[in-house]
C-alpha positions in Angstrom: -112.5 -37.7 38.1 -116.2 -39.0 38.7 -117.1 -42.4 38.2 -119.6 -43.1 35.4 -123.2 -43.5 36.5 -124.0 -47.1 37.2 -125.9 -49.0 34.4 -129.4 -50.5 35.0 -129.3 -54.0 35.9 -132.0 -56.4 35.1 -131.4 -58.5 38.2 -129.6 -58.6 41.5 -127.2 -61.2 40.3 -126.1 -59.0 37.3 -125.6 -56.2 39.5 -123.6 -58.3 42.0 -121.6 -59.8 39.3 -121.0 -56.2 38.0 -119.8 -54.9 41.3 -117.7 -57.8 41.8 -115.9 -57.2 38.6 -115.6 -53.6 39.4 -114.2 -54.6 42.9 -111.6 -56.9 41.5 -110.7 -54.6 38.8 -110.1 -51.8 41.1 -108.3 -54.2 43.5 -106.1 -55.1 40.7 -105.6 -51.5 40.1 -104.9 -50.9 43.9 -102.3 -53.6 43.8 -100.7 -52.5 40.7 -100.5 -49.0 42.3 -99.1 -50.4 45.4 -96.4 -52.2 43.6 -95.9 -49.2 41.6 -95.8 -47.2 44.9 -93.3 -49.6 46.5 -91.0 -49.3 43.4 -91.5 -45.6 43.5 -90.5 -45.5 47.1 -87.5 -47.8 46.5 -86.4 -45.5 43.5 -87.1 -42.6 45.6 -84.8 -44.0 48.5 -82.2 -44.7 45.8 -82.5 -41.5 44.3 -82.4 -39.9 47.8 -79.4 -41.8 48.5 -77.7 -40.9 45.4 -78.8 -37.1 45.7 -77.3 -37.2 49.3 -74.0 -38.7 48.0 -74.1 -36.2 45.2 -74.9 -33.4 47.7 -72.2 -34.4 50.0 -69.7 -34.5 47.1 -71.3 -31.1 45.9 -70.8 -29.6 49.4 -67.3 -30.9 49.4 -66.7 -29.6 45.9 -68.4 -26.5 47.0 -66.2 -26.0 50.0 -63.1 -26.7 47.8 -64.4 -24.3 45.3 -65.0 -21.7 48.0 -61.4 -22.1 49.3 -59.9 -22.1 45.8 -62.3 -19.1 45.2 -60.8 -17.4 48.4 -57.2 -18.4 47.2 -58.0 -17.0 43.8 -59.4 -13.9 45.3 -56.2 -13.4 47.3 -54.0 -14.2 44.2 -56.1 -11.9 42.2 -55.5 -9.3 44.8 -51.9 -10.1 44.8 -51.7 -9.9 41.0 -53.7 -6.7 40.7 -51.0 -5.2 43.1 -48.3 -6.8 41.0 -50.0 -5.6 37.8 -50.5 -2.1 39.2 -46.5 -2.1 40.2 -45.6 -3.6 36.9 -48.0 -1.2 35.0 -46.2 1.8 36.8 -42.8 0.3 36.4 -43.8 -0.5 32.5 -44.9 3.0 32.2 -41.5 4.4 33.7 -39.7 2.2 31.5 -41.6 3.1 28.4 -41.1 6.7 29.2 -37.4 6.0 29.6 -37.2 3.9 26.5 -38.8 6.7 24.5 -36.3 9.1 25.9 -33.6 6.6 24.9 -35.4 6.1 21.6 -35.3 9.9 20.9 -31.6 10.0 21.9 -30.9 7.0 19.7 -32.8 8.7 16.8 -30.7 11.9 17.3 -27.5 9.8 17.5 -28.5 8.0 14.5 -29.1 11.0 12.5 -25.7 12.4 13.7 -24.0 9.0 12.6 -25.7 9.1 9.3 -24.4 12.8 8.9 -20.9 11.7 10.0 -21.1 8.8 7.5 -21.8 11.2 4.8 -19.1 13.5 6.0 -16.7 10.4 6.0 -17.7 9.4 2.6 -17.1 12.9 1.2 -13.8 12.9 3.1 -12.9 9.5 1.6 -14.0 10.8 -1.9 -11.5 13.6 -1.3 -8.6 11.4 0.1 -9.1 9.1 -2.9 -8.8 12.1 -5.2 -5.9 13.2 -3.2 -4.5 9.7 -3.4 -4.9 9.7 -7.2 -3.0 13.1 -7.4 -0.4 11.7 -4.9 0.2 8.7 -7.0 0.5 10.8 -10.2 2.8 13.1 -8.6 4.8 10.2 -7.2 5.0 8.5 -10.7 6.1 11.9 -12.0 8.6 12.2 -9.2 10.0 8.7 -9.9 10.3 9.5 -13.6 12.2 12.9 -12.6 14.0 10.9 -10.1 15.2 8.3 -12.7 16.1 11.1 -15.0 18.0 12.6 -12.4 19.7 9.2 -11.4 20.7 8.7 -15.2 22.1 12.3 -15.2 24.0 11.5 -12.0 25.4 8.3 -13.6 26.2 10.3 -16.7 27.8 13.1 -14.5 29.8 10.5 -12.5 31.1 9.0 -15.7 32.2 12.4 -17.0 33.7 13.0 -13.4 35.7 9.9 -13.8 36.6 11.0 -17.3 37.6 14.5 -15.9 39.7 12.8 -13.4 41.4 10.7 -15.9 41.8 13.9 -17.9 43.2 15.8 -15.0 45.7 13.0 -14.5 46.6 13.2 -18.2 46.8 16.9 -18.0 49.1 16.6 -15.2 51.4 14.2 -16.9 51.1 16.4 -19.9 52.2 19.6 -17.7 55.1 17.3 -16.4 56.1 16.3 -19.8 55.7 19.9 -21.1 58.1 21.1 -18.1 60.7 18.4 -19.1 60.4 19.6 -22.7 61.0 23.2 -21.6 64.0 22.0 -19.5 65.3 20.2 -22.6 64.6 23.2 -24.9 66.5 25.4 -22.4 69.5 22.9 -22.7 69.2 22.8 -26.4 69.1 26.7 -26.5 72.5 26.9 -25.1 74.0 24.3 -27.6 72.1 25.0 -30.9 72.6 27.8 -33.5 70.6 30.9 -33.7 68.4 29.3 -36.3 67.6 26.2 -34.1 67.0 28.6 -31.1 64.1 30.1 -33.0 62.7 26.5 -33.9 63.1 25.7 -30.3 61.3 29.0 -29.2 58.5 28.1 -31.8 58.2 24.6 -30.4 58.2 26.2 -26.8 55.5 28.5 -27.8 53.6 25.6 -29.2 54.1 23.6 -26.0 53.1 26.6 -23.9 50.2 27.2 -26.1 49.1 23.4 -25.8 49.8 23.5 -22.0 47.5 26.5 -21.6 44.8 24.8 -23.8 45.0 21.7 -21.6 45.0 23.8 -18.5 41.8 25.5 -19.6 38.7 23.7 -18.5 36.8 22.3 -21.6 34.0 19.8 -22.1 34.9 16.2 -23.2 34.7 16.9 -26.8 36.7 20.3 -26.4 39.4 18.3 -24.5 39.7 15.7 -27.2 40.1 18.4 -29.9 42.7 20.1 -27.8 44.6 16.9 -27.3 44.4 16.4 -31.1 45.8 20.0 -31.7 48.6 19.6 -29.3 49.6 16.3 -30.9 49.4 17.7 -34.4 51.6 20.6 -33.3 54.2 18.4 -31.4 54.3 16.2 -34.6 55.1 19.4 -36.7 57.8 20.5 -34.0 59.3 17.0 -34.3 59.3 17.3 -38.2 61.0 20.6 -37.9 63.6 19.6 -35.5 64.3 16.5 -37.7 64.8 18.7 -40.5 67.2 21.0 -38.6 69.2 18.0 -37.4 69.6 17.0 -41.0 70.5 20.4 -42.1 73.1 20.6 -39.2 74.5 17.4 -40.3 74.7 18.5 -43.9 76.6 21.7 -42.6 78.9 19.9 -40.5 79.9 17.6 -43.3 80.4 20.4 -45.7 82.7 22.1 -43.0 84.7 18.8 -42.5 85.3 18.4 -46.2 86.7 22.0 -46.4 88.9 21.9 -43.4 90.3 18.6 -43.9 89.5 14.9 -43.1 91.9 14.7 -40.0 92.0 18.1 -38.3 88.6 19.3 -38.9 86.7 16.2 -37.8 87.1 16.4 -34.0 85.3 19.6 -33.3 82.4 19.0 -35.5 82.3 15.6 -34.2 82.1 17.0 -30.9 79.6 19.4 -31.6 77.5 16.7 -33.5 77.9 14.5 -30.3 76.7 17.5 -28.3 73.7 18.2 -30.5 72.9 14.7 -31.2 72.0 13.8 -27.6 70.1 16.9 -27.4 68.2 16.1 -30.4 67.7 12.6 -29.1 66.3 13.6 -25.9 64.0 16.1 -27.6 62.9 13.5 -30.2 62.4 10.9 -27.3 60.2 13.5 -25.5 58.3 14.1 -28.6 57.7 10.4 -29.0 56.4 10.1 -25.6 54.2 13.0 -26.0 52.7 11.6 -29.1 52.5 8.2 -27.6 50.6 9.7 -24.6 48.3 11.6 -26.8 47.6 8.5 -28.8 47.0 6.4 -25.7 44.7 9.1 -24.2 42.5 9.1 -27.3 42.2 5.4 -27.2 41.2 5.8 -23.4 38.6 8.3 -24.2 
């Protein structure tokens, strides 16, 4: 920057004064500039020290960062290698898992199909179970009917055994009666022999009826018929006995009270026990028939 042109002075003193003022002003400016320079130099030295310190710190930091960078590069290389190995391993695992997934999907489909088949089989089994339960209930009903029938048959079997025992006793009594009739046939008159033969025919008919296998109602009817026949035979025998007594009395009256009483009395004594035995057998027969009716 060029200085302005000096003004024109009227005298030397004014010019001198002017230049002194200029010199003082420039001296003051120089002093201020010197002070500023010193301050700037001091600040520069301070900044330089700070910058050197920061530079040292930056260099140390840079060295640390370079070391860290080298380590990180090494780790990066290692990580890259690991990544590549892991990536290849992951690819192999993914391919294996995809194969497993395909197999699992196929197994799942098969299991779903098997479950549907099991559900259908379960439905069939439930229907079979219901049918079996119904058949079992029907079988239980039939079994109960069979049990009731068996109980009824057992009761009938017991009745049959009782009837067989009764028939055996009746046969024994019929045999005894036939023996009694055989004894009486030797002692009685021809009229009594015809009556005895009639009684024997009744007894043989009753025995044949009792020996024939009948049902319970038929057996009861047969026993009633036999009892009725025996009662009729007993009535006929009692009538014959009364007739014989009357004939004997008439004979005694004709022959005399002293001489003719012995033989008819003896005859009466002979026929009396026979009739008594026969009547006793009839009474047993009738009593047994009545007792058997009560038992049935």
